[in-house]
C-alpha positions as CSV (number, residue, x, y, z in Angstrom):
1,M,0.0,0.0,0.0
2,S,1.2,3.5,-0.8
3,E,2.2,5.9,2.0
4,T,1.6,9.4,0.7
5,M,1.0,11.3,4.0
6,T,3.7,12.5,6.2
7,N,1.5,12.6,9.3
8,P,-0.3,9.3,9.6
9,E,-1.8,9.9,13.1
10,T,-5.0,11.8,13.9
11,A,-7.2,12.3,16.9
12,L,-8.9,9.0,16.0
13,T,-5.7,7.0,15.9
14,P,-5.2,6.5,19.7
15,L,-8.9,5.6,20.2
16,L,-8.6,2.9,17.5
17,K,-5.4,1.6,19.0
18,Q,-7.0,1.5,22.5
19,L,-10.0,-0.4,21.1
20,I,-7.7,-3.0,19.5
21,S,-5.6,-3.3,22.6
22,E,-8.7,-4.0,24.7
23,R,-10.5,-6.3,22.2
24,G,-7.8,-7.7,20.0
25,A,-7.8,-7.4,16.2
26,I,-11.0,-6.1,14.7
27,P,-12.6,-6.8,11.2
28,F,-11.7,-4.2,8.7
29,A,-15.4,-3.3,8.3
30,E,-15.4,-2.2,12.0
31,Y,-12.2,-0.2,11.5
32,M,-13.7,1.5,8.4
33,E,-16.9,2.2,10.3
34,C,-15.0,4.0,13.0
35,C,-12.9,6.0,10.4
36,L,-16.0,7.2,8.6
37,Y,-18.7,7.4,11.3
38,H,-17.1,7.8,14.7
39,P,-19.4,10.3,16.4
40,D,-16.6,12.7,17.2
41,Y,-13.8,12.0,14.8
42,G,-15.3,10.1,11.9
43,Y,-14.7,11.6,8.4
44,Y,-18.4,12.1,7.7
45,M,-19.2,13.4,11.2
46,Q,-16.7,16.2,11.6
47,P,-17.4,19.7,10.4
48,R,-15.5,20.0,7.2
49,Q,-15.8,20.7,3.5
50,R,-15.7,17.4,1.7
51,I,-17.1,18.1,-1.8
52,G,-15.9,20.5,-4.5
53,K,-12.7,22.3,-5.3
54,G,-12.0,23.1,-1.6
55,G,-12.8,19.6,-0.4
56,D,-11.5,16.1,-1.0
57,F,-13.5,15.0,-4.1
58,F,-16.1,16.0,-6.7
59,T,-19.5,14.6,-7.2
60,S,-21.7,14.9,-10.3
61,S,-23.9,17.4,-8.5
62,S,-20.9,19.6,-7.8
63,V,-19.9,19.7,-11.4
64,H,-23.0,21.5,-12.8
65,A,-26.7,22.2,-11.9
66,L,-27.7,20.4,-15.1
67,F,-27.2,17.0,-13.3
68,G,-30.0,17.8,-10.9
69,K,-32.2,19.3,-13.6
70,L,-32.1,16.1,-15.6
71,I,-32.9,14.0,-12.5
72,A,-35.8,16.4,-11.9
73,R,-37.0,15.6,-15.4
74,Q,-37.1,11.9,-14.6
75,L,-38.9,12.6,-11.3
76,I,-41.5,14.5,-13.2
77,Q,-42.2,11.5,-15.4
78,M,-42.3,9.2,-12.3
79,A,-44.9,11.5,-10.8
80,Q,-47.0,11.3,-13.9
81,L,-46.7,7.5,-13.9
82,L,-47.8,7.2,-10.3
83,D,-50.8,9.5,-11.0
84,Q,-51.4,10.4,-7.4
85,P,-52.6,14.1,-7.2
86,E,-52.3,14.4,-3.5
87,R,-48.6,14.2,-2.8
88,F,-45.4,13.2,-4.5
89,Q,-42.6,12.2,-2.0
90,V,-38.9,12.3,-2.6
91,V,-36.6,10.9,0.0
92,E,-32.9,11.6,-0.6
93,Q,-30.4,9.8,1.7
94,G,-26.8,11.0,2.0
95,A,-27.5,14.4,0.4
96,G,-24.0,15.8,1.2
97,S,-24.1,19.6,1.3
98,G,-27.5,19.6,-0.3
99,H,-26.6,20.9,-3.8
100,L,-28.3,18.1,-5.7
101,A,-31.5,18.7,-3.7
102,L,-31.3,22.4,-4.4
103,D,-30.8,21.8,-8.2
104,I,-33.8,19.4,-8.3
105,L,-36.0,21.7,-6.3
106,N,-35.1,24.7,-8.5
107,A,-35.8,22.7,-11.6
108,L,-39.2,21.5,-10.4
109,L,-40.2,25.0,-9.4
110,R,-39.4,26.2,-12.9
111,E,-40.5,23.3,-15.0
112,A,-43.3,21.6,-13.0
113,P,-44.8,24.2,-10.6
114,E,-47.9,22.1,-10.0
115,L,-45.8,19.1,-9.0
116,Y,-43.6,21.4,-6.8
117,E,-46.6,22.5,-4.9
118,R,-47.5,19.0,-3.9
119,L,-43.9,17.9,-3.3
120,D,-42.7,16.5,0.0
121,Y,-38.8,16.4,-0.2
122,C,-37.2,14.6,2.8
123,L,-33.5,14.4,3.5
124,V,-31.9,11.7,5.5
125,D,-28.4,12.3,6.9
126,V,-26.5,10.9,9.9
127,S,-24.3,14.0,10.2
128,S,-25.5,17.1,12.1
129,D,-22.9,19.1,10.2
130,Q,-24.3,18.0,6.9
131,R,-27.9,18.7,8.0
132,S,-26.9,22.2,9.1
133,R,-25.3,22.9,5.7
134,Q,-28.3,21.5,3.9
135,Q,-30.7,23.7,5.9
136,Q,-28.8,26.8,5.1
137,L,-28.6,26.0,1.4
138,L,-32.3,25.1,1.1
139,T,-33.8,28.0,3.0
140,G,-35.7,29.2,-0.1
141,H,-37.5,25.9,-0.3
142,G,-38.4,25.6,3.3
143,E,-42.1,24.7,2.9
144,R,-41.2,21.8,0.6
145,V,-38.3,20.3,2.5
146,R,-38.0,18.5,5.8
147,W,-35.4,16.3,7.6
148,V,-36.2,12.8,8.9
149,D,-34.3,10.0,10.7
150,K,-33.2,7.1,8.6
151,Q,-35.6,4.8,10.6
152,S,-38.6,7.0,10.4
153,W,-39.3,7.7,6.7
154,S,-41.7,6.0,4.4
155,I,-43.0,6.6,0.9
156,A,-46.7,6.1,-0.1
157,S,-46.1,7.3,-3.6
158,G,-42.8,8.7,-4.8
159,C,-39.1,8.1,-5.3
160,F,-36.2,7.2,-3.1
161,L,-32.9,8.8,-4.3
162,S,-29.3,8.4,-3.4
163,N,-26.2,9.7,-5.2
164,E,-22.8,8.4,-4.1
165,L,-24.1,6.9,-0.8
166,V,-23.5,3.2,-1.0
167,D,-19.8,3.5,-1.9
168,A,-19.3,4.9,1.7
169,F,-20.8,1.9,3.5
170,P,-18.1,0.0,5.5
171,V,-16.9,-3.2,3.8
172,H,-15.3,-6.4,4.7
173,L,-11.9,-7.0,3.1
174,L,-11.0,-10.5,1.9
175,E,-8.3,-12.5,0.2
176,K,-8.6,-15.8,-1.6
177,T,-5.5,-18.1,-1.3
178,G,-5.3,-21.9,-1.6
179,G,-8.9,-22.0,-2.6
180,E,-10.1,-20.5,0.7
181,L,-11.4,-17.0,1.5
182,S,-9.8,-15.2,4.4
183,E,-11.0,-12.0,6.1
184,V,-8.7,-9.0,6.9
185,Y,-8.5,-8.0,10.5
186,V,-6.8,-4.8,11.8
187,A,-4.3,-5.2,14.6
188,N,-1.8,-2.8,16.3
189,G,1.6,-3.0,14.6
190,E,4.9,-1.4,14.1
191,E,4.3,-0.1,10.5
192,T,4.3,3.6,9.8
193,S,0.6,3.8,10.4
194,G,0.8,1.9,13.7
195,F,-1.6,-0.7,12.3
196,A,-1.1,-4.1,10.8
197,E,-3.3,-6.7,9.0
198,E,-4.1,-10.2,10.0
199,L,-5.8,-12.8,7.9
200,R,-8.4,-15.0,9.6
201,P,-10.8,-17.6,8.2
202,C,-14.1,-16.2,6.9
203,G,-17.1,-16.6,9.1
204,A,-20.5,-18.0,8.1
205,E,-22.0,-14.6,7.4
206,L,-19.4,-13.9,4.6
207,C,-19.6,-17.4,3.2
208,D,-23.4,-17.2,3.1
209,Y,-23.2,-13.8,1.4
210,F,-21.1,-15.1,-1.5
211,A,-23.3,-18.2,-1.8
212,W,-26.3,-15.9,-2.1
213,L,-24.6,-13.6,-4.6
214,G,-23.4,-16.5,-6.8
215,V,-20.0,-14.9,-7.4
216,E,-16.9,-14.7,-5.3
217,P,-13.3,-13.4,-5.6
218,V,-10.8,-15.6,-7.6
219,E,-7.6,-17.1,-6.4
220,G,-4.9,-14.7,-5.4
221,N,-7.2,-11.6,-5.4
222,R,-8.1,-9.1,-2.7
223,A,-11.7,-7.9,-2.8
224,E,-14.4,-6.2,-0.7
225,A,-17.8,-7.4,0.5
226,N,-20.4,-4.8,1.3
227,L,-22.8,-6.7,3.6
228,Q,-24.7,-3.5,4.5
229,A,-25.7,-2.7,1.0
230,P,-28.2,-5.5,0.4
231,D,-29.7,-5.0,3.9
232,W,-30.0,-1.3,3.1
233,M,-31.8,-2.0,-0.1
234,R,-34.2,-4.4,1.5
235,D,-35.0,-1.8,4.1
236,V,-35.6,0.8,1.4
237,G,-37.9,-1.5,-0.5
238,R,-40.0,-2.3,2.6
239,R,-40.5,1.4,3.3
240,I,-42.0,2.1,-0.1
241,A,-45.7,1.2,-0.8
242,R,-45.6,2.3,-4.5
243,G,-42.9,4.1,-6.3
244,F,-39.3,4.1,-7.5
245,V,-35.7,3.8,-6.3
246,L,-33.0,5.7,-8.1
247,T,-29.4,4.8,-7.1
248,I,-26.4,6.6,-8.6
249,D,-22.9,5.5,-7.8
250,Y,-19.7,4.2,-9.2
251,G,-19.5,0.4,-9.4
252,Y,-20.0,-2.7,-11.5
253,P,-22.1,-5.9,-11.7
254,A,-20.7,-8.6,-9.5
255,E,-19.1,-10.5,-12.4
256,E,-17.1,-7.5,-13.3
257,L,-16.4,-6.4,-9.7
258,Y,-14.8,-9.7,-8.9
259,A,-13.2,-10.3,-12.3
260,P,-9.7,-11.9,-12.3
261,H,-8.0,-8.7,-13.5
262,R,-9.2,-6.8,-10.4
263,R,-6.4,-8.2,-8.2
264,L,-6.3,-5.5,-5.5
265,G,-10.0,-4.8,-5.3
266,T,-11.4,-1.3,-5.5
267,L,-10.7,0.3,-2.1
268,L,-9.3,3.9,-2.3
269,C,-8.9,6.9,0.0
270,Y,-9.4,10.6,-1.0
271,R,-8.0,13.7,0.6
272,Q,-7.6,17.1,-1.0
273,H,-8.3,15.5,-4.4
274,Q,-5.4,13.1,-4.0
275,A,-6.1,9.3,-4.0
276,D,-4.1,6.7,-2.1
277,D,-4.8,3.0,-1.2
278,N,-3.7,3.0,2.4
279,P,-6.7,3.4,4.8
280,Y,-4.4,3.1,7.9
281,L,-2.8,6.5,7.4
282,A,-4.7,9.5,8.8
283,P,-7.8,7.7,9.9
284,G,-10.8,10.0,10.1
285,D,-9.2,12.7,8.0
286,K,-9.9,11.2,4.6
287,D,-12.6,9.4,2.7
288,I,-12.5,5.6,2.3
289,T,-14.5,4.2,-0.5
290,T,-15.1,1.2,-2.6
291,H,-17.1,0.4,-5.8
292,V,-20.7,-0.7,-5.5
293,D,-21.9,-4.2,-6.4
294,F,-25.0,-3.4,-8.4
295,T,-25.9,-7.1,-8.7
296,A,-26.3,-7.4,-5.0
297,L,-28.6,-4.3,-5.0
298,Q,-30.8,-5.7,-7.7
299,K,-31.0,-9.2,-6.1
300,A,-31.9,-7.7,-2.7
301,G,-34.4,-5.4,-4.2
302,V,-36.3,-8.2,-5.9
303,E,-36.6,-9.9,-2.6
304,V,-38.8,-7.0,-1.3
305,G,-40.8,-6.3,-4.5
306,L,-38.4,-3.9,-6.3
307,S,-38.3,-4.8,-9.9
308,P,-35.2,-3.6,-11.9
309,L,-36.5,-1.2,-14.5
310,W,-33.2,0.2,-16.0
311,F,-29.5,-0.1,-15.3
312,G,-26.7,1.5,-17.2
313,E,-23.9,4.0,-17.4
314,Q,-24.4,7.6,-16.2
315,Y,-23.8,9.0,-19.7
316,R,-26.6,6.9,-21.1
317,F,-28.9,8.0,-18.3
318,L,-28.1,11.7,-18.8
319,L,-28.3,11.6,-22.6
320,G,-31.7,9.9,-22.4
321,L,-33.0,12.7,-20.2
322,G,-31.9,15.4,-22.6
323,F,-28.2,16.2,-21.8
324,F,-27.3,16.8,-25.4
325,E,-30.3,19.2,-26.0
326,E,-29.5,21.1,-22.8
327,L,-25.8,21.4,-23.7
328,M,-26.8,22.9,-27.1
329,Q,-29.0,25.4,-25.4
330,L,-26.4,26.4,-22.8
331,E,-23.9,26.9,-25.6
332,A,-26.3,29.0,-27.5
333,Q,-26.8,31.2,-24.4
334,A,-23.1,31.8,-24.0
335,E,-21.8,35.3,-24.6
336,D,-18.8,34.2,-26.7
337,E,-17.0,31.1,-27.9
338,R,-14.7,31.0,-24.9
339,Q,-17.6,30.8,-22.6
340,A,-19.3,28.2,-24.7
341,R,-16.2,26.1,-24.7
342,A,-16.0,26.4,-20.9
343,V,-19.5,25.1,-20.6
344,R,-18.8,22.3,-23.0
345,M,-15.7,21.2,-21.1
346,T,-17.4,21.4,-17.7
347,L,-20.4,19.3,-18.7
348,K,-18.4,16.7,-20.6
349,N,-17.1,15.6,-17.1
350,L,-20.5,14.1,-16.5
351,I,-20.5,11.9,-19.6
352,L,-16.9,11.2,-20.7
353,P,-15.7,7.6,-20.0
354,D,-12.0,8.4,-19.6
355,G,-11.2,11.0,-16.9
356,G,-14.9,11.8,-16.4
357,M,-17.8,10.3,-14.6
358,G,-19.8,8.9,-17.6
359,E,-18.9,5.3,-17.6
360,T,-17.7,4.3,-14.1
361,F,-20.8,5.8,-12.6
362,K,-23.9,3.7,-13.0
363,V,-27.6,4.3,-12.5
364,L,-30.0,1.7,-11.2
365,V,-33.8,2.4,-11.4
366,Q,-36.1,0.0,-9.6
367,G,-39.9,0.1,-9.2
368,K,-42.5,-1.2,-6.8
369,E,-46.1,-1.7,-7.9
370,V,-45.4,0.4,-11.1
371,G,-45.3,-2.2,-13.8
372,Q,-42.7,-1.9,-16.5
373,P,-42.9,1.7,-17.8
374,D,-40.8,3.2,-20.6
375,L,-38.6,5.6,-18.6
376,L,-37.3,8.8,-20.1
377,C,-33.8,7.8,-19.1
378,A,-34.1,4.7,-21.3
379,R,-34.3,6.7,-24.5
380,P,-31.7,5.1,-26.8
381,I,-28.8,7.2,-28.0
382,S,-29.9,6.4,-31.6
383,A,-33.0,8.4,-31.0
384,I,-31.1,11.6,-30.0
385,P,-30.5,13.9,-33.0
386,L,-26.8,14.4,-33.5
387,A,-25.9,12.8,-30.2
388,A,-22.6,11.6,-31.5
389,A,-21.5,15.2,-32.0
390,A,-21.7,15.9,-28.2
391,M,-19.4,12.9,-27.5
392,R,-16.5,14.3,-29.6
């Protein structure tokens, strides 16, 4: 693992070392949980800027407001498909600083004022710092927005939305050697970080998980297992009476996630827009993330009545919802060619496969009690006039 930080210790380091001294080595999933969600020193719990130029990473919603506008367009169609005039509910979990919610609400106010008036937009976030940032940002939409606990929301008719949420769930680390899966435990050690890894036989829960999934890591590879993700999806499905689930994140189907060429897995850390693969340096001061297994999300969803309606790359999702047409309009509104070029280069980050977010990021749309509708996001690229020109 690379060691890119000169100061590996943080306020969380002695607490983790004490925990390990008292209990012995802990599963990596528990270590990652502490690093991200410790109530005082966890990365997502501390007051800090995480998203954008001054933070640690970018998200699609931090690139341009068009991302939220296009999602709003899909929500409008979902509301039409549900055909419930009383109330349309949107529950967004892990809303970050709230910019995606703001862009969606602004777009609905402009493009679908009738829907906006009957909108109930709920945000679910475990961080009080994030909730405070969201409340400040969304002041202008106060009557439409409220905050709920992750255990107290439900949807009678609407859509559950998450953007880059599941990638931040704690994962179990595994290695397969000699035909057997072993789990990584974190112990105190003499390394630069002060932590060391131990391999132990996998317990029944992990073995059962891979039997359920139908795919497992191959010989010689390290991989991750996100056991929280399918449980989360089952919980989401049970809380929806009728509606949709829209999940946006970077990841792969299971066959690709556990492919032979992915020898080191997908775990990465981010701090000040620099990536490294050593989660034991600066715990609590950087993001730890892994790619999402979309096969697990779909399988778990089916178990609670969520039918997969569409799955594909983010660029296909956005193009289907009118990305190309909106890009042309924004270019036409530019004051000069330099401004038009700047708009073009910014927005291409959302759809380009190399160096952008267009291919690694995937979108999964599931539905409950909605049949098999033709979603706007499923519009084929061949039906978009001159779409190829926008990809150049």
